[in-house]
N, C-alpha and C positions, 0 to 999 in steps of 0.2 A: 532387516535394516529399511529405514524409509528415507527417501530424499524427496518426498511428497510436497513438502511445505515447511518454511521456516516457523510455522505455527506450530511444529512439533517441539519447539524448545521447552525445558522444564526448568523451573526455579534450582538456583543451585543451592547448596548448603548455606553460604553466607545470605543470598537471598531470603530462604527459610527463617534465618535468625534474625533478620531486620523485621519479616513480618511477624514473626513471636512479640517482638519489642515495641511494635507501633504504638501509639498514643491514638486511640479512636473515639468517636463520638457518633453523631444520628447525622450522615451525610445529606441525606433526604431535607433536613432542617437546618443544616448549613453547619454544624456544630462538630465536626469532623476535622481536627488540625491536621492530620497528615494528608487528606485530600486537599484542603486549602493550600497546603504548601506546594503539592504538587501542580496544583492549577496554577499558582502564582509562578512557579519556575517555568512552566511551559508557555505559559504567556510571554513571559521574559525571553526565552530561548526563540521563538517562532516572531518576537517583534510585534506582538498586540496588548491590547490592553487588559483582557479577560481571558479565562479559558474555563472549560466544563468537563469534568472527568465524565467519560462513559464506557458501558461495558464492552464495546466492541467498536473496530474501524467501520463497519457497516453501518452502524447506528450514526456516526460521525456523518458518513455521506447522506443517509436519510435525513437526517436533522438539518445538515448544511445545504442540501438541496430545497427543504421545505421553507427555510428561511428566506430564500431568494427567489422562488417561485410563485407566481400568483396562480390558484388553480383555474383555469379556464382559457387553457391554449397558449402557454409559455413553453418555450422548449430550451433544451439544454443543447450545447455544442460540444462534443466529445470525441474523443478515438473511438472507432466501432467495437475494440475490445477491452477499453477501460472497465472498471471494475464494476461502475453502477449500470453499464452495459450489458456486462456478461455473467456477472455474480452475484446480483441480488435481487434475482426473483422478481423483477419486473418493479421493484420498488419505487422508483421515481415515478411513475406511472399510477400505481396502486395508491402511493401514499400521499403525492403531491399534485397530481393530476397532469406532469409532465409529460410533453414527447421528446423525443430524442432524435437530433440531427447529427448523423454519425460523418466524422471524418475519416477518410481512408488513408494510411499511412505506410510507408514501408516499416517503421520501428516505433510506433505510438508518439512520436515526437512531430507536432505539428506547428506552422509558423503564423504570425500575426496575417500573413495574408490568406494563408486558409481559412483562418477565421472570418475576416472580412467576406471570403467569398460564401460563406456559408451562412452569413447574417441574413435573414429573410426581409424583403423591401417590407413597407409599412402597409398592409394591405388586409381589410377586414376578411379575406378569403383563407388567410394563411396564420399558421402558429405565430407567437411574438419570440422573437430571439431574446433570451434574458439572461442566460448564464453559461459560462464556459468552465468546464473542467479539466484541470491538469491532473493526471498521476506522475507521482516521483516516488520513487523510480517507474519505468514502464514494466509491469510486470509480465504480461505475456509476450512481449517483444525481448523478452531476455534480460530484465533487470536493467535496461538502459538509462543512462542519467540525461537528464534535461539540461543542457547548457544553461548558466546563468542568462546568457543574452538571448536565448531565444525563449526564456520566460518571460524576460522585460520586452521582446517584441511582442508577443502574446497579450501582455499584460497593457501595452500601448494600444494595443488594437482594442480591447476591452474597454479601456476608458474613453477612446475617441468615439466609441458607438453608444456610450452608456449602458452597457451589460454588466454584470456581476462576474465574479471570478473565485472558485473554491478549488482550493488543492487538496487532494487525496495524497497526503503523505504517509501511506501504510508504511513505505521503507525509505522515508525522506533523510533518516540519519544515514542509512547506508550511503545516499548520494552524498552527503557532507563529507564523510569520511573517504569516499572514492575520489571526490573532485577537490576536495580542500576548500570548498564554499561553506560559510556559516550558514545554518538553519534559518536565521534571521533573515538573510539575504535572499534565500529562495523564496521565503513564505511571507514576508511582510508586506506585500504590495497584493497579495489576495483577500478579499472580504472575510473568509473564512480558510483554515488549514488547520491540520491535525497529525498526530504522530501517532502509531501503534506501537503500544510496549508487548505484544502476545506474539511477535514474529521473531526478529533476530534478538531483540533485547531480553527474552528469556521471561517474560513474565506469565503468569496463568491466564490473565486476561487484562484488558482495559486499553483505553485510549483516550486521548485528550483534545478537543477541539478547540482552537483559538479565535479569537474575533474582536470586534468592539466590544465594549461593556453592554452597549445597546442590544447587539445581536446576541450575547452569550445569555442575557436576561431573556430572551425571546427562546434561545436553546433550551432554557430550564423548562419552559412549558411545556414542548415537546418531549423532553426527556419524562417529565411527569405523566404526560399524555399516554405516551408509546411504553410506559412500563419500566424505564431504565433507571427511575431513583431508587437508591438503594438504603442501606443504613451503615452498618460498621465498615465501610468500604476502606477505613484507614489500612487494613491488612493488607489489601491490595495495593492501594496506592504506596505504601512504603515499599513493595517491591518494585514500583515503577521509579522511584525515588533512587533506590539502590542501583538499579540499570542505570540512569542517567549518570550515576557517578561512577559505575564500573564496567558496563557493558557496551559502552558507545565506541570506543577506540579499538576495541577488539573485534569489532566487525571486521577490520582488515583482514583477519584471520580466515574469516568466510569468504571475502573475496579472493585471497590467496588460493583457498582450496577449490573453489569454482573454476577459476582459471586452469588450475591444473586438472581438473576434471576433463575440461574443455582440450586442453592439449594433449590429454590421453586418446579422448574420444577422435580427434582429427586424422588420426592413425589407421581408425576401423573402417575396414571397407563398407561400403553402403550407408556409412554415417556422414551426415553433411552438417558442417558446424564451421564457423569462424571464430577462431579463440579471440581473435582481435575486438569482438563484439561482444565479450564477456566483462564487462565491468563493475559488476558487484556480487551478489550471492546466488545470481539465477543462471542456471544453463539452459537454453532451449535448443534442441538439436533435430535433425529430419532424419527419419528412417523409412524403408518400404512401406511399413504397415505398421502405424503407431500402436493400434490397437493390439495387434497379434504380439508385437513385442512386449508391448505393457503386461500382458496376460501371460506371458512366459517368464518374464520377470517377476510378478508376482509369486509363480510357483517357485522360483528360485529364492526369494526371500527379499527381494529388492521391489519397494512402490514409488512409483514416480506418477506425475500427471499427464496423462493424455490432454493435448490442445485440440488436434484436429486430425485428420486421416494421416498425416506424416510428421506430426511433431510431438515431441516429448518434453517435459520440463523437470528438471531436477534442481533442488535448492539446497545449499549448505546453510549450516546453522550451528548453534551452540552445542556442543558435544560430539560434532562428527567431526573425525580425525583421517589424516592421512590415508592409515590403512583403509578404512572405511571407502574412500574416494578410490582406492587403487581396486578395492573388490569390487566396487560399483561400476567400474570401466571394465572390468573383466567379464561381470556378467552380462553388461550390455553388448559387447563383443560377442559372447557366446549366444545370446538372444538373437541378434541379428543375422549371426551367421545361420541359425537355426531355420527362421524366415526366409532368407535369401537362396536357399538351396535349391 
């Protein structure tokens, strides 16, 4: 059993059937009708003019950064554990020549005042503040949801100082389901925004980034340059369309199971977690020795992500049921007890 990530979702039989029936063409030449329909729907969903289908969310971030960063000392302001800082192999620096200005927050959610404090003075000795990245939901802080008013506060600071804004929306639809806020309301104020289909939505791969028509045309250059242009991608796009129609509202089931896991773990000696902070499908909890507990759990058949010396992450997703959650809680209790002896 693995609660390592919601990227472990697999297509349902109905999704596979939709993929088999897809009308396809050559995506690289712009003749795949299913891809074009997916791009249209996501652009509308996120409140932007246009969109581009990409193989992964990491490529969405990579291209999004490159669209806004001018090589030669431009700087990105973001949380210190956001995905581009923590999980993209130094991509912003290697591919776009960007430096990173980290914000240290308790839960990955910062304010407009935090952004303003991080903006560099205009000085030839300093990097140039250029781009702010928001991650919705906040992954390594336990799937926390950015309140709309806080996003608006950050965007106001961005605009006041002439910066750009990019939304890493890997789990944006989880935030929408949890908060009742429409994706357009969260995403339309950003210059670029994207959603991932290969996590809780259950698709085998794929993400779609939206923005202005001009930015998306430029994004296609980098998609081609970096090897992201594909051919009969409509088979995958059909899975994404199926997910939009059938798998969004069911995300609440993942959230309920995550909260249930947190409520089971709060009773376990030497485990630290506040169930009230579990808003979506990610459960981050503290144990005395995360690496040792994770190793023991792997031997027992449960795979979790080690975040740091004390914290582990468990993620619920399509295919995980209540029985597995209870089994996971029992295994965690046993592993922590063995380490704590």
